[in-house]
ZALUM-578422 format. One record per residue (C-alpha): residue number from 1; x negated, y, z. Coordinates in Angstrom, 1 decimal. Layout:
<pts>
+-----+--------+--------+--------+
: seq :      x :      y :      z :
+-----+--------+--------+--------+
: NUM :      X :      Y :      Z :
...
+-----+--------+--------+--------+
</pts>
This chain:
<pts>
+-----+--------+--------+--------+
: seq :      x :      y :      z :
+-----+--------+--------+--------+
:   1 :  -72.0 :   91.0 :   84.7 :
:   2 :  -72.3 :   88.8 :   87.7 :
:   3 :  -76.1 :   89.3 :   87.6 :
:   4 :  -75.7 :   93.1 :   87.7 :
:   5 :  -73.4 :   92.9 :   90.6 :
:   6 :  -75.8 :   90.6 :   92.5 :
:   7 :  -78.7 :   93.1 :   91.9 :
:   8 :  -76.6 :   96.0 :   93.2 :
:   9 :  -75.6 :   94.0 :   96.2 :
:  10 :  -79.2 :   93.1 :   96.9 :
:  11 :  -80.3 :   96.8 :   96.6 :
:  12 :  -77.5 :   97.9 :   98.9 :
:  13 :  -78.3 :   95.2 :  101.4 :
:  14 :  -82.0 :   96.0 :  101.3 :
:  15 :  -81.3 :   99.7 :  101.7 :
:  16 :  -79.2 :   99.1 :  104.8 :
:  17 :  -81.8 :   96.7 :  106.3 :
:  18 :  -85.0 :   98.7 :  105.5 :
:  19 :  -83.9 :  102.2 :  104.7 :
:  20 :  -85.1 :  101.8 :  101.1 :
:  21 :  -83.6 :  104.1 :   98.5 :
:  22 :  -84.5 :  105.8 :   95.2 :
:  23 :  -84.0 :  109.3 :   94.1 :
:  24 :  -84.2 :  110.1 :   90.4 :
:  25 :  -83.5 :  113.3 :   88.4 :
:  26 :  -85.1 :  116.3 :   86.7 :
:  27 :  -87.4 :  119.0 :   88.0 :
:  28 :  -88.5 :  122.4 :   86.9 :
:  29 :  -91.8 :  124.1 :   87.7 :
:  30 :  -93.1 :  127.7 :   87.8 :
:  31 :  -96.9 :  127.8 :   87.8 :
:  32 :  -99.8 :  130.1 :   88.5 :
:  33 : -103.2 :  128.9 :   87.2 :
:  34 : -106.7 :  130.1 :   87.5 :
:  35 : -110.5 :  129.4 :   86.9 :
:  36 : -113.3 :  129.4 :   89.5 :
:  37 : -117.0 :  129.7 :   89.5 :
:  38 : -118.0 :  130.7 :   85.9 :
:  39 : -121.6 :  131.9 :   85.4 :
:  40 : -122.3 :  134.9 :   83.2 :
:  41 : -123.3 :  134.6 :   79.5 :
:  42 : -126.0 :  136.8 :   78.0 :
:  43 : -123.5 :  139.2 :   76.1 :
:  44 : -121.0 :  141.2 :   78.0 :
:  45 : -118.6 :  141.1 :   75.0 :
:  46 : -118.7 :  137.3 :   74.9 :
:  47 : -115.2 :  135.8 :   74.4 :
:  48 : -113.4 :  133.9 :   77.1 :
:  49 : -115.5 :  135.7 :   79.7 :
:  50 : -113.8 :  137.2 :   82.7 :
:  51 : -110.8 :  135.1 :   83.7 :
:  52 : -107.7 :  136.3 :   85.4 :
:  53 : -104.7 :  134.5 :   86.9 :
:  54 : -102.4 :  132.9 :   84.4 :
:  55 :  -98.8 :  131.8 :   84.5 :
:  56 :  -96.4 :  129.3 :   82.9 :
:  57 :  -93.8 :  126.7 :   83.6 :
:  58 :  -92.1 :  123.6 :   82.5 :
:  59 :  -90.1 :  120.6 :   83.7 :
:  60 :  -89.4 :  116.9 :   83.3 :
:  61 :  -88.3 :  113.8 :   85.2 :
:  62 :  -89.1 :  112.5 :   88.7 :
:  63 :  -88.6 :  109.4 :   90.7 :
:  64 :  -88.9 :  109.2 :   94.5 :
:  65 :  -88.9 :  105.9 :   96.3 :
:  66 :  -88.3 :  105.9 :  100.1 :
:  67 :  -89.9 :  102.8 :  101.6 :
:  68 :  -88.6 :  103.7 :  105.1 :
:  69 :  -87.4 :  106.8 :  106.9 :
:  70 :  -91.0 :  108.1 :  107.1 :
:  71 :  -92.9 :  106.9 :  104.1 :
:  72 :  -92.4 :  106.9 :  100.3 :
:  73 :  -94.0 :  107.5 :   96.9 :
:  74 :  -93.2 :  109.9 :   94.1 :
:  75 :  -94.0 :  109.8 :   90.4 :
:  76 :  -93.3 :  112.8 :   88.0 :
:  77 :  -93.5 :  113.2 :   84.3 :
:  78 :  -93.7 :  117.0 :   83.7 :
:  79 :  -94.3 :  118.9 :   80.4 :
:  80 :  -95.8 :  122.4 :   81.0 :
:  81 :  -96.8 :  125.3 :   78.9 :
:  82 :  -99.3 :  127.5 :   80.7 :
:  83 : -101.5 :  130.5 :   79.9 :
:  84 : -104.9 :  131.8 :   81.0 :
:  85 : -105.9 :  135.4 :   80.5 :
:  86 : -109.4 :  136.8 :   79.8 :
:  87 : -111.1 :  140.2 :   79.3 :
:  88 : -114.6 :  141.5 :   78.5 :
:  89 : -116.0 :  144.9 :   77.6 :
:  90 : -119.1 :  146.7 :   76.6 :
:  91 : -120.0 :  150.0 :   74.8 :
:  92 : -116.3 :  151.1 :   74.6 :
:  93 : -115.3 :  147.8 :   73.0 :
:  94 : -113.1 :  145.4 :   75.0 :
:  95 : -111.5 :  142.0 :   74.4 :
:  96 : -108.1 :  140.9 :   75.7 :
:  97 : -107.6 :  137.2 :   75.2 :
:  98 : -105.0 :  134.7 :   76.0 :
:  99 : -105.2 :  130.9 :   75.8 :
: 100 : -101.9 :  129.0 :   75.7 :
: 101 : -102.1 :  125.3 :   76.5 :
: 102 :  -99.5 :  122.5 :   76.8 :
: 103 :  -99.9 :  119.7 :   79.3 :
: 104 :  -98.3 :  116.5 :   80.3 :
: 105 :  -98.7 :  116.3 :   84.1 :
: 106 :  -98.3 :  113.0 :   85.9 :
: 107 :  -98.6 :  113.3 :   89.7 :
: 108 :  -98.5 :  110.2 :   91.9 :
: 109 :  -98.0 :  111.2 :   95.5 :
: 110 :  -97.8 :  109.4 :   98.8 :
: 111 :  -95.2 :  111.2 :  100.8 :
: 112 :  -94.1 :  111.6 :  104.5 :
: 113 :  -90.5 :  112.5 :  105.4 :
: 114 :  -89.1 :  114.1 :  108.5 :
: 115 :  -85.3 :  114.0 :  108.6 :
: 116 :  -84.0 :  116.8 :  110.8 :
: 117 :  -80.3 :  116.3 :  110.0 :
: 118 :  -77.9 :  114.2 :  107.9 :
: 119 :  -78.5 :  116.5 :  104.9 :
: 120 :  -82.0 :  118.0 :  105.3 :
: 121 :  -85.5 :  116.7 :  105.5 :
: 122 :  -89.1 :  118.1 :  105.5 :
: 123 :  -91.6 :  116.5 :  103.1 :
: 124 :  -95.4 :  116.4 :  102.6 :
: 125 :  -97.3 :  114.6 :   99.8 :
: 126 : -100.8 :  114.0 :   98.6 :
: 127 : -102.3 :  112.2 :   95.7 :
: 128 : -103.9 :  112.3 :   92.2 :
: 129 : -102.4 :  114.2 :   89.3 :
: 130 : -103.3 :  113.5 :   85.6 :
: 131 : -103.2 :  116.6 :   83.3 :
: 132 : -103.2 :  115.5 :   79.7 :
: 133 : -103.7 :  118.2 :   77.1 :
: 134 : -101.0 :  118.3 :   74.5 :
: 135 : -102.2 :  121.3 :   72.4 :
: 136 : -103.8 :  124.7 :   72.8 :
: 137 : -103.8 :  128.0 :   71.0 :
: 138 : -105.7 :  131.3 :   71.3 :
: 139 : -104.8 :  135.0 :   70.8 :
: 140 : -107.3 :  137.9 :   70.8 :
: 141 : -106.8 :  141.7 :   70.8 :
: 142 : -109.8 :  144.0 :   70.3 :
: 143 : -109.8 :  147.6 :   71.5 :
: 144 : -112.5 :  150.0 :   70.3 :
: 145 : -112.8 :  153.6 :   71.6 :
: 146 : -109.5 :  153.2 :   73.3 :
: 147 : -107.6 :  152.2 :   70.1 :
: 148 : -106.3 :  148.6 :   69.7 :
: 149 : -107.1 :  147.3 :   66.2 :
: 150 : -104.2 :  146.7 :   63.9 :
: 151 : -103.6 :  143.3 :   62.3 :
: 152 : -106.2 :  143.7 :   59.7 :
: 153 : -108.9 :  141.4 :   58.3 :
: 154 : -111.3 :  142.1 :   61.2 :
: 155 : -108.7 :  141.1 :   63.8 :
: 156 : -107.6 :  138.1 :   61.9 :
: 157 : -111.2 :  137.0 :   61.6 :
: 158 : -111.6 :  137.4 :   65.4 :
: 159 : -108.6 :  135.2 :   66.0 :
: 160 : -110.0 :  132.7 :   63.7 :
: 161 : -113.4 :  132.5 :   65.2 :
: 162 : -112.3 :  132.6 :   68.9 :
: 163 : -110.4 :  129.3 :   69.4 :
: 164 : -108.9 :  127.2 :   72.2 :
: 165 : -108.9 :  123.4 :   72.4 :
: 166 : -106.9 :  121.1 :   74.7 :
: 167 : -108.7 :  119.3 :   77.5 :
: 168 : -108.1 :  116.5 :   80.1 :
: 169 : -107.9 :  117.1 :   83.8 :
: 170 : -107.6 :  115.0 :   87.0 :
: 171 : -106.4 :  117.0 :   90.0 :
: 172 : -106.2 :  116.3 :   93.7 :
: 173 : -102.7 :  117.5 :   94.6 :
: 174 : -101.1 :  118.6 :   97.9 :
: 175 :  -97.4 :  119.2 :   98.3 :
: 176 :  -95.3 :  120.7 :  101.1 :
: 177 :  -91.6 :  121.0 :  100.8 :
: 178 :  -88.1 :  120.1 :  101.9 :
: 179 :  -85.0 :  118.5 :  100.4 :
: 180 :  -81.2 :  118.8 :  100.7 :
: 181 :  -79.0 :  115.9 :  100.0 :
: 182 :  -75.5 :  114.7 :  100.2 :
: 183 :  -74.1 :  111.2 :   99.8 :
: 184 :  -75.0 :  111.2 :   96.1 :
: 185 :  -77.2 :  114.2 :   95.2 :
: 186 :  -80.7 :  115.2 :   96.0 :
: 187 :  -82.2 :  118.7 :   95.8 :
: 188 :  -86.0 :  118.9 :   96.5 :
: 189 :  -87.9 :  122.1 :   96.7 :
: 190 :  -91.7 :  122.0 :   97.0 :
: 191 :  -94.8 :  124.1 :   96.8 :
: 192 :  -97.8 :  122.3 :   95.2 :
: 193 : -101.5 :  123.0 :   95.1 :
: 194 : -103.6 :  121.1 :   92.5 :
: 195 : -107.4 :  121.3 :   92.2 :
: 196 : -108.9 :  119.9 :   89.0 :
: 197 : -111.9 :  117.7 :   90.0 :
: 198 : -112.9 :  117.5 :   86.4 :
: 199 : -112.9 :  121.3 :   85.9 :
: 200 : -115.9 :  123.0 :   84.4 :
: 201 : -117.5 :  125.8 :   86.5 :
: 202 : -120.1 :  127.0 :   84.0 :
: 203 : -119.4 :  129.2 :   81.0 :
: 204 : -121.6 :  127.1 :   78.7 :
: 205 : -119.5 :  124.0 :   79.7 :
: 206 : -116.2 :  125.7 :   79.2 :
: 207 : -117.0 :  127.5 :   75.9 :
: 208 : -118.4 :  125.5 :   72.9 :
: 209 : -120.4 :  127.7 :   70.4 :
: 210 : -120.8 :  126.6 :   66.8 :
: 211 : -123.7 :  128.6 :   65.3 :
: 212 : -122.9 :  127.4 :   61.8 :
: 213 : -119.3 :  128.6 :   61.8 :
: 214 : -119.9 :  131.3 :   64.5 :
: 215 : -116.9 :  130.0 :   66.4 :
: 216 : -116.3 :  130.1 :   70.1 :
: 217 : -113.9 :  127.4 :   71.4 :
: 218 : -112.6 :  127.4 :   75.0 :
: 219 : -112.0 :  124.0 :   76.6 :
: 220 : -108.6 :  125.0 :   78.0 :
: 221 : -107.9 :  123.6 :   81.4 :
: 222 : -107.3 :  125.3 :   84.7 :
: 223 : -109.5 :  124.9 :   87.8 :
: 224 : -106.5 :  125.1 :   90.1 :
: 225 : -102.7 :  125.4 :   89.9 :
: 226 : -100.1 :  126.6 :   92.3 :
: 227 :  -96.5 :  125.6 :   91.4 :
: 228 :  -93.0 :  126.0 :   92.8 :
: 229 :  -91.1 :  122.8 :   91.9 :
: 230 :  -87.3 :  122.6 :   92.1 :
: 231 :  -85.3 :  119.5 :   91.3 :
: 232 :  -81.9 :  117.9 :   91.1 :
: 233 :  -81.3 :  114.2 :   91.3 :
: 234 :  -79.2 :  111.3 :   92.4 :
: 235 :  -79.5 :  108.8 :   95.2 :
: 236 :  -79.6 :  105.1 :   94.3 :
: 237 :  -77.7 :  103.5 :   96.0 :
: 238 :  -75.4 :  106.2 :   97.2 :
: 239 :  -75.0 :  106.6 :  101.0 :
: 240 :  -72.1 :  105.5 :  103.0 :
: 241 :  -70.0 :  108.2 :  104.5 :
: 242 :  -70.2 :  108.4 :  108.3 :
: 243 :  -67.5 :  106.5 :  110.2 :
: 244 :  -64.4 :  108.4 :  111.1 :
: 245 :  -64.3 :  109.3 :  114.8 :
: 246 :  -62.0 :  107.3 :  116.9 :
: 247 :  -59.2 :  109.4 :  118.4 :
: 248 :  -56.9 :  108.3 :  121.2 :
: 249 :  -53.6 :  110.0 :  121.6 :
: 250 :  -52.1 :  110.8 :  125.0 :
: 251 :  -50.8 :  107.8 :  127.0 :
: 252 :  -47.0 :  108.3 :  127.7 :
: 253 :  -45.8 :  108.0 :  131.2 :
: 254 :  -44.7 :  104.5 :  132.0 :
: 255 :  -42.5 :  104.3 :  135.1 :
: 256 :  -43.0 :  100.5 :  135.2 :
: 257 :  -46.8 :  100.8 :  135.2 :
: 258 :  -47.2 :   99.8 :  138.9 :
: 259 :  -45.3 :   96.6 :  138.3 :
: 260 :  -46.9 :   95.7 :  134.9 :
: 261 :  -50.4 :   95.7 :  136.1 :
: 262 :  -51.5 :   98.6 :  133.8 :
+-----+--------+--------+--------+
</pts>
């Protein structure tokens, strides 16, 4: 018990001396993901061909350590479920495909803070972000002569042969945001842009073909992601309330003031 009190006293004393504090809590993310720079395969009806912007979301935990009024670091553990959309067509036959992939995203950001008031600050961060694939799935619809195929054997075969697999990514991440806080609570809001430096730009690198099984498997990872991140957390230690203003009441008239030296 005495040891815990000593640690709390040391943290509070350090916070007062060097403006060190910790913010911990939960964050939610709304994401837009996309692919860049794919070359064209030989067959226009090839699966996983023309990519479009995808969407998703998730959430998790965050910790933000303020080393001073200006500098700090942030580490997040966010679990996300995202989607990428694809299409292709030729001879009145078209594919509509969707790849769903789960990720554990771990950004480590160096951050700058600009406190504009007692309850508001502007933030900027930059650093690496690990995107660890936790699973992937594929869905394919086929339209021929304007009619979408029903859930028959042909469509089930297409969904079997056109697959998606999880992948690993490492992104360079930039964040711009702000934060509201009270004596105890912290509410950060930020817009993040992450570019996957391990992303594959060629179709032949993204899509693995197995001639024996006639399968086409997409390595499911985005080239870039834009996310809106909103959190709610706690300040450790809590901040001291501002000192109460000193008020002076009116001085009553003293008829003996000239004789008392006042």
